[in-house]
N, C-alpha and C positions, 0 to 999 in steps of 0.2 A: 486758558482766557487769551483771546486775542487783543491787540491794543484798542483802546478807546479810539472811535472814528467820529468826527464831528462834520457837519456840513461846512461847506467851504465859504458861503455867506449866510449873513442873517440881515433880512430887511430891516429889523429893529435891534440895532446892536445894545440897546438899554435893557431888552427883555429876551433873554435866552428861553426857549420851550422849556417847560417844567412839569414834573407830576405833583399830586399834592403833599403837603409837608409831611415827613416822617412815613412815606410809603416807598416801597421798593416793589417797581413792577418789572415783571419778566413776560415778554413776548415770543411765543415760539412760532416759527414758520411751518409751511407745509410738510406734514409728516408722511403722506402717500405709502401707507402700509408698512412702515418700517419701525416696527415695534421695539427691535433692538436698539435702534437709535434714540427712541423716545425714552427708553429705560435709562440708558447712557446719560442723555442729557439731564433727565429729572434728577440723577445723582448729583451732577454738576451744580444744577439749581439749588439742590438742598444743601450741598456743602458751602456755596456763596451765601445763602441766606443764614446760615449758622453764625455769619459774621456779624449780622445785624439783627439780634434778638428783639430790639425794641421798635423795629420797623413793622408798619401794616404790609402785608405781603400779599401781592396779586399775580396771578399768571393767567395771561391770555393767550388762548390758541388760535391761530389766525385762520383755521379750517384746512380742508383738503386732508382728513385723516384716512380716506379710502383711495382705492385705485392704485395702479402702476405697481407698488409693491405688493407682496405675496401675503402680508398679514393684517389685512384691513381689520378683520373680526377682533384679531388680538390686540390691535391698537384702541378699539373701542371698548374692550373688555378692560385694559389697563387704566383708561380715562375714567371709567365708571368705578371700578374696583379698587384702584389704588392711587386716589387723589393725593397731591401734595400736602402732608399733614401741617395745618396751621395756614393754609394759602386760601384766598377766595380765588376760586376758578371761574373764568369765563371761556365758553366754547362758541367760537364763530362759525357760522356756515360758510363752507366753500362752494364752488361750482359742482365739485365732484359729489358731494353730499346731495346737492341739489338733483343731479342727474340719477342717482341710485334711488332717491323717493320719487321721481318723474317714472322710472321704469317700473317701481313697485305698484304704482297706480295705472301706467299706460304702457302696454308693451311695445308701443311704436316709437317710445324714447330709446329703446334698446340699442339699435345701430350706432346712434351718436355716442351712447355711453360706452359701447364696446371699442369704438374708435379712442376713446380716452382712458382706457385701461380697466374698464369695469369688469372684463373678464377675469382680472386678478382678484377682485373683490369677491366675485361668485366662487372662484377657487377656495378662498379662505373659509367661506360658509359651507363647502364642500359641495358645491352645485358645479357641474360641467355643461357646456354646451354639448348638446346631444349630437352624435354624427348622422343620425337619421333624420329624413326629411328636409323641407327647405328651410331657409333661414327664419322665416316667419313662424314656423313650426317649432323650430328649435328655441327661438327667444320665448315663446308662449311656455314651452317646459321650463325653461330657464326661469321664467318669472314665478310660476307656480312653486317650483322647488326653492327659490330664494323666499317667497312668501311663507314657506313651510319650515324653513332652516333658521330664518332671522329671529332671534329671541324678542320677545316684546319689550324688553328693556333697552335693547338696542334701537329699536323703533322709536321708542319714547325719547332717547337721547338725540336721535337724528331730527325729531319734530320739534325739539325744544332748543335747538341751536339759535343763537341770536345772529343778527346781520352786523351790528356794530356795537362798540363799547367806547367810553371816553375816559380818559385819566388826565386831568389837569389840560394842558396844552396839546395833549395827543388823541388822536382819533383813530380807533383800531377797526380794520374792515377787510376782507378777503382780498378782494382784487383791486379797489381804488374808487375813487368818486368821480362824478362828472363835474369838471371845472366850470365855475360860474354858477352852480347850483348849490342852495344852501345845504348844508350837512343834514339838516332834519327834513329835507326834501327829496334826497337821493332816491333814484329808482332802483329796485333790488336787482334787475338784469345787470346794471352797470356795476353794482357793488360787487356782484359775483364774476363778472365776465371781462369788464373793461380793460383795455390795454393801452395803446398809444395815445389816445386823447388825454389819458390822465398822464401817462409816463413821460410825456414830453412837454407837459405843461409847466410854465415857470409861474403860474398863479399862487399867490397867498391863498391858502383855501381856509383859513380862519384857525386851523389846528395843523400840527404836522400829522400827516397821514401815515399810519404804519399798516404795511400790506404784504401780502404774499403774491400768489398766483403766478408772477412772470419770474422765471428762472435767471439768476445771475450768478457768476463764479464765486462772488464774495456779498456780503451785504451791501446793499446800494444805498448811500446815504446823501441826500439832496435837501437844500434848505426847507422844501415843502414836503417831503416824504422820506420814509426809510422802508426798502424792500428787503424782506427776510426769506424770500425763496430761493435758497442754494441747491435746490434739485437732490435733496436727500436720497430719494429713491434709487438714483443711479449714481450719485457723487459720494454718498456715504457722509454728507455734511449736513447735519441739522443745526441750525442756526435759532440762537436765543438772544434777543435784545434786552439789555438790562437797564432801567430808568431809574435815577434816584436824584430828587432834585432837579438839578440842571444837567447833571451828569449821565453820559451815555457809555455803555461798554457792551461787549458781546462775549456769549459762550457759544461753544461749537464742539461737535463731535469731529473726530479727525477721519476725513475721507481718504 
């Protein structure tokens, strides 16, 4: 475990953000096809949770299970088949799952998805972009093959993903939120894709926003947000935020 990290400033020093009483909440950042790291981090979470037998335990996955890494299919298998025993599991939708679902419905979404690592997901399902034909023809073949190889339970999982989750004073979402807009009125596009307007905002959003999507070398803790994407697919560092009362700590795989 790396040391506890706290935001350097609080707007209201009399009220530190907290999760519900007797709850221990774990939030896992962007996995991107690294089933090896997810398995390792799950073991760390279970070991930590054993020390708190009387706590309600929740694990929130911030999204981006697929693309970039080569084991997207295996990540989804693990999440479906080997959930953390005794935990409430919340699976959020990332922009990469959104691109994958879009490609399954509309082949014109293919080029954008490929630019963002979709070819690695195709590989994990045994689908290769054909060498013959032009790009449009190759993408049409890849779409047909992915539809054929994708298990129905994987499609059901992808289509069931939530956009947000709240625990006490914390709000979990993949990319972030639009500053100045109520949390219950956020636009899906912003929640999956937003960067600078959110990352650079000093606004009090009403809750501390826990997010992924934007890679940083270590967890990024600000008074109004906590970023968890430490680039696991390339760095080998998959990050989990642990919340208990007003306490924050982190678990990480070693890059």
